[in-house]
C-alpha positions in Angstrom: -99.5 12.6 2.1 -100.9 9.0 2.3 -98.7 6.3 2.9 -97.3 4.3 0.1 -99.2 1.8 0.5 -102.0 3.0 0.4 -101.2 4.0 -3.6 -100.4 0.9 -4.1 -103.2 -0.7 -3.4 -105.3 2.1 -4.8 -103.6 1.0 -8.2 -104.0 -2.7 -7.9 -108.1 -1.1 -7.0 -107.5 1.1 -10.9 -106.2 -2.0 -12.5 -109.4 -3.6 -12.0 -110.8 -0.7 -12.9 -109.4 -0.3 -16.4 -110.7 -4.0 -16.7 -113.8 -4.0 -15.7 -114.8 -1.2 -18.7 -115.4 1.2 -15.0 -113.3 3.6 -16.8 -113.6 4.0 -20.4 -115.6 7.3 -20.7 -112.7 8.3 -18.5 -112.8 12.3 -20.4 -108.4 13.0 -21.5 -106.8 14.0 -18.1 -104.1 16.3 -17.4 -101.1 15.3 -15.8 -98.9 16.1 -19.4 -97.0 14.8 -21.9 -100.2 15.2 -23.8 -101.9 13.2 -21.8 -105.1 16.3 -22.5 -105.0 14.7 -25.9 -105.5 10.3 -25.1 -108.7 9.1 -24.0 -108.4 8.6 -20.1 -108.6 5.0 -20.1 -105.1 4.9 -22.9 -104.0 7.4 -20.6 -104.0 5.1 -17.6 -103.0 2.6 -19.5 -99.4 3.7 -20.6 -99.3 4.6 -17.1 -99.9 1.0 -15.2 -97.6 -0.2 -18.3 -94.9 2.2 -17.1 -94.9 1.0 -13.9 -95.4 -2.4 -14.7 -92.1 -2.1 -16.6 -89.9 -0.1 -14.0 -91.6 -3.2 -11.9 -89.6 -5.6 -14.0 -86.1 -7.0 -13.7 -85.9 -7.5 -17.3 -87.3 -4.6 -17.8 -85.5 -1.3 -20.2 -84.4 0.1 -17.3 -83.0 -3.2 -15.9 -79.4 -1.3 -16.3 -79.9 2.1 -14.6 -81.2 1.3 -11.4 -80.6 5.5 -10.8 -83.0 6.6 -13.9 -85.5 3.4 -12.9 -85.6 5.1 -9.0 -85.9 7.3 -10.8 -88.6 7.8 -13.0 -90.5 5.2 -11.0 -90.9 8.5 -7.6 -91.9 10.7 -10.6 -94.3 8.3 -11.7 -96.2 7.3 -7.9 -96.0 11.2 -8.3 -98.2 11.4 -11.0 -101.3 8.5 -9.8 -100.8 10.5 -7.0 -102.1 13.2 -8.9 -105.0 11.5 -11.3 -106.3 9.5 -7.7 -106.6 13.2 -7.0 -108.0 13.5 -10.2 -110.6 10.8 -10.4 -110.9 9.4 -7.9 
């Protein structure tokens, strides 16, 4: 498995791709949680918003650091899967 820093760099690039509109035509991606019914761009936006919330010291998980770590690990696994699907 590549180091986490590689994934973080890829996620940064994903943000750039999203801002440029490169993901506008992305079809649904199957990551679970009903994502097969959403445009791929929408799924990416939700994942990035979730990550931003988890990384915010005052975010919704601020009072539950154990859950926050677990959710962050799970989300990074989903980003790895997304990277495999969309490159």
